[in-house]
N, C-alpha and C positions, 0 to 999 in steps of 0.2 A: 703234719696236718691229722688231726683226725676226720677222720671218714665221716664219722657221724654228723660234718659241718656240710657234706654235701646231699644235693640230690642223687638218689637212685635210679630215675627215668634220664635228668639232662649233665646231673655231673655241676652243675652249677652250685654255689653256696648258699644253703635250705633257710639259714637265721635260722634256725633253730635254737629256743633258748634253754633249752636242758644240755643242748651239744654247745655252748657257750658261759657252762657253767649256769644257770642261772634260775629259778623255777619255773617247774612248766603254766602256772596261769599268767606268766610275763611272755609267754612268745604269742605269736600272732594267730595261728594255729589255733586256740583256744576258742577264738571266735568266729569261728569260717564254719559253716555247716556246710559236708560234703558230701555224695551218694557211697555208704559204704561197701558196696559191693563195688561201686569200679574202682575204690582205692585198693582195695584185695586183691581185685584183678591187677592193677597193675605193681602190687608188692610183691603178687606170686613168684615171680623169675630173681626178686632180688635177694640175694645171698647174705648178708647184713639188714637183717630184719629193724634194727636199731637207728636208722636211714630213714630220716623223713624226710617227706616231697616237699619242694619248692612251693613258693605261693605261686609261679609259675605254670606250674603243672598241676596243680592241685586244683587253679583255678580251670585250666583247661579241662579235667576231669568232669570240674561241675557245671561247667557251661554245655557239655557235653549229653549234659542227660537234662529231664523235666524235672527227673525225682530229686528229692534232695531231704539226707539221712543224717546221721550222728556221722562226726569226726572218728574215723577211725586209726588208732595208735597202734603200731605192732607191739 
């Protein structure tokens, strides 16, 4: 299995459309606003920058702040 299909923070399946050979516009993350700096901080220690966060980790990050920005895709 491809590591791109798993969240780099919890190692659960991230359901990324691109990792599953679909177009980016079909991915669930394209309809979610998240704080850009929080995502950058979480992904800073990730070795494979092509791994996306899962919905749970992304939502937890979003809920931890009151500011919203654009989705950051490494």
